[in-house]
C-alpha positions in Angstrom: 0.0 0.0 0.0 2.7 2.5 1.0 4.5 2.0 -2.3 1.3 2.5 -4.3 0.8 5.8 -2.6 4.4 6.9 -3.2 3.9 6.1 -6.9 0.7 8.2 -6.9 2.4 11.3 -5.5 2.3 13.0 -8.8 -1.3 12.0 -9.6 -4.0 14.6 -9.1 -7.3 12.7 -8.5 -7.9 9.7 -6.2 -10.8 7.4 -5.3 -11.2 5.2 -2.3 -12.3 1.5 -2.6 -14.4 1.7 0.5 -17.2 4.1 1.4 -15.8 6.9 3.6 -18.3 9.2 5.4 -17.5 12.9 5.0 -18.5 13.5 8.7 -16.0 10.8 9.8 -13.2 12.1 7.6 -13.6 15.6 9.1 -14.4 14.8 12.7 -10.8 15.0 13.9 -9.9 11.4 13.5 -6.9 12.3 11.3 -5.4 14.7 13.8 -3.4 11.8 15.3 -1.6 11.7 11.9 -1.0 15.5 11.9 -3.8 16.0 9.3 -6.5 18.7 9.9 -9.1 20.6 7.9 -8.1 23.8 6.3 -10.8 26.3 5.7 -9.7 27.8 2.4 -11.3 30.0 -0.3 -13.9 27.8 -2.1 -14.7 25.6 0.9 -18.3 24.4 1.0 -20.1 21.5 2.6 -19.4 19.3 -0.3 -15.9 20.6 -1.1 -13.5 20.6 1.9 -9.7 20.7 2.3 -7.3 18.6 4.3 -3.7 19.6 5.0 -0.6 18.2 6.8 0.6 21.8 7.2 2.6 21.7 3.9 0.4 19.9 1.3 -3.3 20.0 0.6 -6.0 17.8 -0.9 -9.5 18.7 -1.7 -12.2 16.2 -0.8 -15.5 16.2 -2.7 -18.7 14.6 -1.6 -22.0 15.1 0.1 -22.6 12.3 2.6 -19.8 10.1 1.3 -16.4 10.9 -0.2 -16.7 10.9 -4.0 -13.1 11.9 -4.9 -9.9 13.5 -3.5 -8.1 16.0 -5.7 -4.6 17.5 -5.3 -4.4 21.1 -6.3 -1.6 22.0 -8.7 -0.1 24.4 -6.1 0.3 21.6 -3.6 3.2 19.2 -3.2 2.6 15.4 -3.1 -0.1 14.6 -0.5 1.5 11.3 0.4 1.1 11.7 4.2 -2.5 12.7 3.8 -3.3 9.7 1.6 -1.5 7.3 3.9 -3.4 8.6 6.9 -6.8 8.2 5.1 -5.9 4.7 3.9 -4.8 3.6 7.4 -7.5 5.2 9.5 -10.4 4.1 7.2 -8.9 0.8 6.1 -9.2 1.6 2.4 -7.2 1.5 -0.7 -6.7 4.6 -2.8 -6.7 4.5 -6.6 -5.5 7.2 -9.0 -7.3 8.4 -12.1 -4.9 6.2 -14.1 -5.8 2.9 -12.5 -8.6 0.7 -13.7 -10.2 0.5 -10.2 -10.7 4.3 -10.2 -14.3 5.3 -10.3 -15.8 1.9 -9.7 -18.8 1.7 -7.5 -18.0 0.8 -3.9 
């Protein structure tokens, strides 16, 4: 898993293979990994931002996470992706992998 995330560090869009509740993702569970919500320009209920203090990833979804997108201005969000994968016991797939976008 860690190698796959390292390889995905230059990819821009990700999808989880398990359903992840938006409320659970943003309730503070990721703080133990040094990940927190960043209230940025453009933040809405269905578009929220996570940061490790250096890198950012936008999370899109209403009740469940639909996709995660790295902004061009951010470095590789490897730590954020690892934390999500570990905490929610999910695999992450890039837009270039066949599993991306499959129904969960």
